[in-house]
C-alpha positions as CSV (number, residue, x, y, z in Angstrom):
1,M,91.1,57.0,110.0
2,L,93.7,58.1,107.3
3,S,93.6,55.5,104.6
4,L,97.0,54.9,102.5
5,C,95.9,52.6,100.2
6,S,95.6,55.0,97.4
7,L,99.3,55.9,97.9
8,Q,100.8,52.7,97.9
9,R,102.2,51.4,94.5
10,K,102.1,47.5,95.2
11,K,99.4,47.1,97.4
12,S,100.5,44.0,99.5
13,R,98.6,45.3,102.5
14,C,96.5,48.4,102.8
15,V,97.7,50.6,105.8
16,T,94.2,52.2,107.3
17,D,95.6,53.4,110.4
18,F,98.7,55.8,111.0
19,R,99.3,53.9,114.4
20,D,99.8,50.5,112.5
21,E,103.3,49.5,112.7
22,V,102.8,47.6,109.3
23,S,106.0,47.7,107.3
24,V,104.6,48.5,103.8
25,V,106.0,48.1,100.4
26,S,106.5,51.6,99.3
27,P,109.2,53.6,101.1
28,D,107.2,56.9,100.3
29,V,104.1,55.5,102.0
30,H,106.6,54.3,105.2
31,I,107.8,57.9,105.1
32,L,104.4,59.5,105.2
33,Q,103.3,57.2,107.8
34,R,106.1,58.6,110.2
35,N,105.2,62.1,109.6
36,V,101.8,61.7,110.2
37,V,102.5,59.9,113.3
38,A,104.9,62.7,114.3
39,A,102.2,65.6,113.0
40,V,99.4,64.2,115.4
41,T,101.7,63.8,118.3
42,T,103.0,67.2,118.1
43,K,99.2,68.7,117.4
44,L,97.8,66.7,120.7
45,R,100.8,68.1,122.5
46,W,100.2,71.7,121.2
47,D,96.4,71.4,122.2
48,A,97.2,70.5,125.8
49,E,99.1,74.1,126.1
50,K,96.0,76.3,126.8
51,V,98.1,79.1,128.2
52,R,100.2,79.3,124.6
53,I,97.0,78.8,122.9
54,K,95.5,82.2,124.4
55,F,98.8,83.7,123.9
56,N,98.9,83.1,120.4
57,E,95.4,84.1,119.9
58,I,95.8,87.3,121.5
59,F,98.9,88.0,119.8
60,L,97.5,87.2,116.2
61,T,94.1,89.1,116.9
62,E,95.5,92.0,119.0
63,V,99.0,92.6,119.0
64,L,100.0,91.8,115.5
65,P,97.2,93.7,114.1
66,E,98.3,96.9,116.3
67,W,102.0,96.5,115.3
68,L,100.9,96.4,111.5
69,K,99.1,99.7,111.8
70,K,101.9,101.2,113.4
71,Y,104.2,100.2,110.8
72,L,102.0,101.1,107.9
73,T,101.5,104.9,109.6
74,F,105.5,104.8,109.7
75,G,105.6,103.5,106.2
76,K,103.0,106.2,104.7
77,S,104.9,109.1,106.2
78,S,108.0,107.9,103.8
79,L,106.2,106.0,101.3
80,L,103.6,108.8,100.7
81,R,106.2,111.6,101.3
82,T,106.5,114.4,98.9
83,D,108.9,117.2,99.1
84,L,109.0,120.0,96.5
85,P,112.4,121.1,95.1
86,S,114.3,124.4,95.0
87,V,114.1,125.4,91.3
88,S,117.2,127.6,89.7
89,L,118.6,129.2,86.4
90,L,122.4,128.5,86.1
91,Q,124.5,129.8,83.6
92,K,128.4,129.2,83.4
93,S,129.0,131.8,80.9
94,P,127.0,133.9,78.8
95,S,127.3,131.8,75.6
96,S,126.5,128.6,77.7
97,P,122.9,126.9,77.6
98,V,120.5,128.1,80.4
99,S,120.3,125.3,83.1
100,C,117.1,124.9,84.9
101,H,117.9,123.0,87.8
102,A,115.6,121.3,90.5
103,T,117.1,119.9,93.6
104,G,115.8,118.5,97.2
105,F,112.5,116.7,95.4
106,Y,111.3,113.9,96.7
107,P,110.0,111.0,95.3
108,D,112.1,110.7,92.2
109,R,109.1,110.4,89.8
110,A,109.4,113.9,88.4
111,T,109.7,115.8,85.1
112,L,111.4,119.0,84.3
113,I,111.0,120.8,80.7
114,W,111.4,123.9,79.0
115,R,108.2,125.5,77.2
116,K,107.9,128.2,74.9
117,D,104.4,129.8,75.0
118,G,103.1,127.0,77.0
119,E,104.3,124.3,74.4
120,E,107.2,121.7,75.6
121,L,110.1,122.3,73.8
122,H,112.1,119.3,72.1
123,E,114.7,121.3,70.1
124,D,117.8,122.9,71.8
125,V,117.0,121.2,75.0
126,D,119.0,118.7,76.7
127,H,117.7,116.6,79.6
128,G,119.9,115.6,82.3
129,E,119.4,112.3,84.5
130,I,117.6,112.3,87.9
131,L,120.4,112.1,90.6
132,P,120.3,111.0,94.2
133,N,121.1,113.9,97.0
134,H,123.0,113.0,99.7
135,D,119.9,113.6,102.0
136,G,117.5,111.0,100.3
137,S,116.3,113.4,97.8
138,F,116.7,113.9,94.3
139,Q,118.4,116.7,91.9
140,M,118.0,116.9,88.0
141,S,118.1,119.7,85.4
142,V,117.6,120.4,81.7
143,D,119.7,122.9,79.6
144,L,117.9,125.4,77.0
145,K,120.5,126.5,74.3
146,L,119.8,130.3,74.0
147,S,121.7,130.6,70.4
148,S,118.4,131.0,68.8
149,V,116.6,132.8,71.4
150,T,116.5,136.6,71.0
151,P,116.9,138.6,74.0
152,E,113.1,139.9,73.4
153,D,111.8,136.4,73.4
154,W,113.2,135.3,76.8
155,S,109.8,136.2,78.4
156,R,108.3,133.2,76.1
157,Y,109.9,130.7,77.7
158,D,109.6,128.7,81.1
159,C,111.0,125.9,82.9
160,V,108.4,123.7,84.5
161,F,108.8,121.3,87.2
162,H,106.1,118.7,87.7
163,L,106.3,116.2,90.6
164,S,104.1,112.8,90.4
165,G,101.0,113.1,93.0
166,V,101.4,117.0,93.3
167,K,99.0,119.0,91.7
168,D,100.4,122.4,91.1
169,D,103.8,122.5,88.9
170,I,106.7,124.7,89.6
171,V,107.0,127.3,86.8
172,T,110.3,129.3,86.6
173,K,110.3,132.1,83.9
174,L,113.4,132.5,81.8
175,D,114.5,136.0,83.3
176,K,118.2,137.4,83.2
177,A,117.9,139.0,86.5
178,E,117.2,135.4,87.8
179,I,120.1,133.6,86.4
180,R,122.7,132.7,88.8
181,T,126.2,132.9,86.7
182,N,129.7,131.9,87.2
183,S,130.7,135.2,86.0
184,G,131.6,136.9,89.4
185,K,129.3,139.6,88.9
186,P,126.3,139.4,91.6
187,G,123.3,140.5,90.1
188,V,120.1,141.6,91.8
189,R,117.2,139.0,92.0
190,S,113.5,140.1,91.8
191,D,113.2,139.8,95.6
192,G,115.9,142.6,96.2
193,G,118.5,139.9,97.5
194,E,121.9,139.2,96.0
195,K,122.4,136.7,93.3
196,C,124.9,134.1,94.5
197,T,127.8,132.9,92.2
198,F,128.7,129.2,92.1
199,S,130.7,126.5,90.1
200,L,129.4,124.2,87.8
201,L,130.6,120.9,87.6
């Protein structure tokens, strides 16, 4: 039996059974009494529906876990997806900084730095922000000012792309033959192909 005595503020009479039709002093107890009656009635009706109970049991113990496994698998393919970028060296003009540009990577947890002799550079470097591409991947760039770099020292510099969760970094050496320029003079890449000309915005 349900005792509502403890809920009454003014105990003119104690209600000890939810079926009692006694009007009580506290309106809160009266509302609770009606809610209990409705809840018990609903529970009794549901308990009588054996087919629905069996359906819910099968749904909750067999069907729903299978759906969750399926959606977890689908989610892993996008949540744990890692796409490595294409990394290029770009330069608007011979006096412009060299931009190390990485595009097509996913997720956006990545770093792009310039190094000299294996040490990260902080001076003469301008980091760009990570930007989205139309296909859901990302791009970023970091510029190196060449005013203080002599042509003999170029081989000491490299651009390093690191994607979170991926063991190996992508290292691109600063090489004049690898730089894509806006000059309109195609050069020869190290793989023998022609360099592309492009426009930097």
